[in-house]
PyMOL CGO cylinders between C-alpha atoms (Angstrom):
from pymol import cmd
from pymol.cgo import CYLINDER

trace = [
    CYLINDER, -11.04, 30.95, 55.03, -10.19, 33.92, 52.49, 0.3, 1, 1, 1, 1, 1, 1,
    CYLINDER, -10.19, 33.92, 52.49, -9.76, 37.57, 52.67, 0.3, 1, 1, 1, 1, 1, 1,
    CYLINDER, -9.76, 37.57, 52.67, -12.72, 39.88, 52.18, 0.3, 1, 1, 1, 1, 1, 1,
    CYLINDER, -12.72, 39.88, 52.18, -10.97, 42.09, 49.65, 0.3, 1, 1, 1, 1, 1, 1,
    CYLINDER, -10.97, 42.09, 49.65, -12.68, 42.69, 46.28, 0.3, 1, 1, 1, 1, 1, 1,
    CYLINDER, -12.68, 42.69, 46.28, -11.55, 40.64, 43.34, 0.3, 1, 1, 1, 1, 1, 1,
    CYLINDER, -11.55, 40.64, 43.34, -10.02, 43.65, 41.66, 0.3, 1, 1, 1, 1, 1, 1,
    CYLINDER, -10.02, 43.65, 41.66, -7.54, 44.18, 44.39, 0.3, 1, 1, 1, 1, 1, 1,
    CYLINDER, -7.54, 44.18, 44.39, -6.98, 40.14, 44.52, 0.3, 1, 1, 1, 1, 1, 1,
    CYLINDER, -6.98, 40.14, 44.52, -5.54, 40.01, 40.98, 0.3, 1, 1, 1, 1, 1, 1,
    CYLINDER, -5.54, 40.01, 40.98, -2.02, 40.00, 41.74, 0.3, 1, 1, 1, 1, 1, 1,
    CYLINDER, -2.02, 40.00, 41.74, -2.80, 37.46, 44.81, 0.3, 1, 1, 1, 1, 1, 1,
    CYLINDER, -2.80, 37.46, 44.81, -4.57, 35.16, 42.38, 0.3, 1, 1, 1, 1, 1, 1,
    CYLINDER, -4.57, 35.16, 42.38, -1.68, 34.60, 39.95, 0.3, 1, 1, 1, 1, 1, 1,
    CYLINDER, -1.68, 34.60, 39.95, 0.72, 33.84, 43.16, 0.3, 1, 1, 1, 1, 1, 1,
    CYLINDER, 0.72, 33.84, 43.16, -2.08, 31.25, 44.66, 0.3, 1, 1, 1, 1, 1, 1,
    CYLINDER, -2.08, 31.25, 44.66, -0.80, 28.20, 42.65, 0.3, 1, 1, 1, 1, 1, 1,
    CYLINDER, -0.80, 28.20, 42.65, 2.75, 28.99, 43.67, 0.3, 1, 1, 1, 1, 1, 1,
    CYLINDER, 2.75, 28.99, 43.67, 2.09, 29.49, 47.09, 0.3, 1, 1, 1, 1, 1, 1,
    CYLINDER, 2.09, 29.49, 47.09, 0.03, 26.08, 47.23, 0.3, 1, 1, 1, 1, 1, 1,
    CYLINDER, 0.03, 26.08, 47.23, 2.82, 24.19, 45.66, 0.3, 1, 1, 1, 1, 1, 1,
    CYLINDER, 2.82, 24.19, 45.66, 5.28, 25.63, 48.15, 0.3, 1, 1, 1, 1, 1, 1,
    CYLINDER, 5.28, 25.63, 48.15, 3.04, 24.80, 51.20, 0.3, 1, 1, 1, 1, 1, 1,
    CYLINDER, 3.04, 24.80, 51.20, 1.84, 21.60, 49.90, 0.3, 1, 1, 1, 1, 1, 1,
    CYLINDER, 1.84, 21.60, 49.90, -1.65, 22.74, 50.19, 0.3, 1, 1, 1, 1, 1, 1,
    CYLINDER, -1.65, 22.74, 50.19, -4.71, 21.56, 47.79, 0.3, 1, 1, 1, 1, 1, 1,
    CYLINDER, -4.71, 21.56, 47.79, -6.81, 24.11, 46.32, 0.3, 1, 1, 1, 1, 1, 1,
    CYLINDER, -6.81, 24.11, 46.32, -9.04, 24.11, 43.50, 0.3, 1, 1, 1, 1, 1, 1,
    CYLINDER, -9.04, 24.11, 43.50, -8.27, 27.25, 41.34, 0.3, 1, 1, 1, 1, 1, 1,
    CYLINDER, -8.27, 27.25, 41.34, -11.11, 27.95, 38.93, 0.3, 1, 1, 1, 1, 1, 1,
    CYLINDER, -11.11, 27.95, 38.93, -10.90, 30.20, 36.05, 0.3, 1, 1, 1, 1, 1, 1,
    CYLINDER, -10.90, 30.20, 36.05, -13.42, 30.63, 32.81, 0.3, 1, 1, 1, 1, 1, 1,
    CYLINDER, -13.42, 30.63, 32.81, -12.22, 30.53, 29.45, 0.3, 1, 1, 1, 1, 1, 1,
    CYLINDER, -12.22, 30.53, 29.45, -14.78, 30.58, 26.74, 0.3, 1, 1, 1, 1, 1, 1,
    CYLINDER, -14.78, 30.58, 26.74, -15.94, 32.26, 23.52, 0.3, 1, 1, 1, 1, 1, 1,
    CYLINDER, -15.94, 32.26, 23.52, -13.82, 34.68, 21.27, 0.3, 1, 1, 1, 1, 1, 1,
    CYLINDER, -13.82, 34.68, 21.27, -14.12, 37.87, 23.48, 0.3, 1, 1, 1, 1, 1, 1,
    CYLINDER, -14.12, 37.87, 23.48, -12.95, 40.13, 20.55, 0.3, 1, 1, 1, 1, 1, 1,
    CYLINDER, -12.95, 40.13, 20.55, -16.08, 39.30, 18.68, 0.3, 1, 1, 1, 1, 1, 1,
    CYLINDER, -16.08, 39.30, 18.68, -18.28, 39.14, 21.80, 0.3, 1, 1, 1, 1, 1, 1,
    CYLINDER, -18.28, 39.14, 21.80, -17.54, 42.40, 23.03, 0.3, 1, 1, 1, 1, 1, 1,
    CYLINDER, -17.54, 42.40, 23.03, -18.18, 44.19, 19.89, 0.3, 1, 1, 1, 1, 1, 1,
    CYLINDER, -18.18, 44.19, 19.89, -21.58, 42.41, 19.54, 0.3, 1, 1, 1, 1, 1, 1,
    CYLINDER, -21.58, 42.41, 19.54, -22.44, 43.38, 23.21, 0.3, 1, 1, 1, 1, 1, 1,
    CYLINDER, -22.44, 43.38, 23.21, -21.25, 46.89, 22.62, 0.3, 1, 1, 1, 1, 1, 1,
    CYLINDER, -21.25, 46.89, 22.62, -23.59, 47.07, 19.51, 0.3, 1, 1, 1, 1, 1, 1,
    CYLINDER, -23.59, 47.07, 19.51, -26.34, 45.74, 21.54, 0.3, 1, 1, 1, 1, 1, 1,
    CYLINDER, -26.34, 45.74, 21.54, -26.00, 48.16, 24.51, 0.3, 1, 1, 1, 1, 1, 1,
    CYLINDER, -26.00, 48.16, 24.51, -26.03, 51.27, 21.81, 0.3, 1, 1, 1, 1, 1, 1,
    CYLINDER, -26.03, 51.27, 21.81, -28.88, 49.81, 19.82, 0.3, 1, 1, 1, 1, 1, 1,
    CYLINDER, -28.88, 49.81, 19.82, -26.64, 49.22, 16.70, 0.3, 1, 1, 1, 1, 1, 1,
    CYLINDER, -26.64, 49.22, 16.70, -27.75, 45.38, 16.26, 0.3, 1, 1, 1, 1, 1, 1,
    CYLINDER, -27.75, 45.38, 16.26, -29.95, 45.12, 13.37, 0.3, 1, 1, 1, 1, 1, 1,
    CYLINDER, -29.95, 45.12, 13.37, -32.89, 42.72, 13.56, 0.3, 1, 1, 1, 1, 1, 1,
    CYLINDER, -32.89, 42.72, 13.56, -32.61, 41.01, 10.05, 0.3, 1, 1, 1, 1, 1, 1,
    CYLINDER, -32.61, 41.01, 10.05, -35.72, 39.09, 8.71, 0.3, 1, 1, 1, 1, 1, 1,
    CYLINDER, -35.72, 39.09, 8.71, -35.22, 36.03, 6.33, 0.3, 1, 1, 1, 1, 1, 1,
    CYLINDER, -35.22, 36.03, 6.33, -37.72, 35.05, 3.89, 0.3, 1, 1, 1, 1, 1, 1,
    CYLINDER, -37.72, 35.05, 3.89, -39.17, 31.58, 4.20, 0.3, 1, 1, 1, 1, 1, 1,
    CYLINDER, -39.17, 31.58, 4.20, -37.19, 30.62, 0.90, 0.3, 1, 1, 1, 1, 1, 1,
    CYLINDER, -37.19, 30.62, 0.90, -34.00, 31.90, 2.56, 0.3, 1, 1, 1, 1, 1, 1,
    CYLINDER, -34.00, 31.90, 2.56, -34.64, 29.73, 5.69, 0.3, 1, 1, 1, 1, 1, 1,
    CYLINDER, -34.64, 29.73, 5.69, -35.47, 26.50, 3.63, 0.3, 1, 1, 1, 1, 1, 1,
    CYLINDER, -35.47, 26.50, 3.63, -32.05, 27.06, 1.67, 0.3, 1, 1, 1, 1, 1, 1,
    CYLINDER, -32.05, 27.06, 1.67, -30.36, 27.25, 5.06, 0.3, 1, 1, 1, 1, 1, 1,
    CYLINDER, -30.36, 27.25, 5.06, -32.05, 24.24, 6.58, 0.3, 1, 1, 1, 1, 1, 1,
    CYLINDER, -32.05, 24.24, 6.58, -31.50, 22.30, 3.54, 0.3, 1, 1, 1, 1, 1, 1,
    CYLINDER, -31.50, 22.30, 3.54, -27.83, 22.53, 4.04, 0.3, 1, 1, 1, 1, 1, 1,
    CYLINDER, -27.83, 22.53, 4.04, -27.86, 21.10, 7.43, 0.3, 1, 1, 1, 1, 1, 1,
    CYLINDER, -27.86, 21.10, 7.43, -26.71, 17.51, 8.08, 0.3, 1, 1, 1, 1, 1, 1,
    CYLINDER, -26.71, 17.51, 8.08, -29.16, 14.66, 8.72, 0.3, 1, 1, 1, 1, 1, 1,
    CYLINDER, -29.16, 14.66, 8.72, -28.62, 13.48, 12.36, 0.3, 1, 1, 1, 1, 1, 1,
    CYLINDER, -28.62, 13.48, 12.36, -30.39, 10.60, 13.78, 0.3, 1, 1, 1, 1, 1, 1,
]
cmd.load_cgo(trace, "trace")
């Protein structure tokens, strides 16, 4: 079915897989995940891990101002 090598050792094989399927005529599903904006996500994750995230509390007035700017839906 597939080989049992770990994913890191398969990286070069993964890039060849679509080409090999095209040549052999074999149909496979090739799934990858592309989401978020990793540049900012990773910094936030590093800040979280090192305890550098600030837990900001907003006053009721600030919350009301923010909510007033939202569109009415429904």
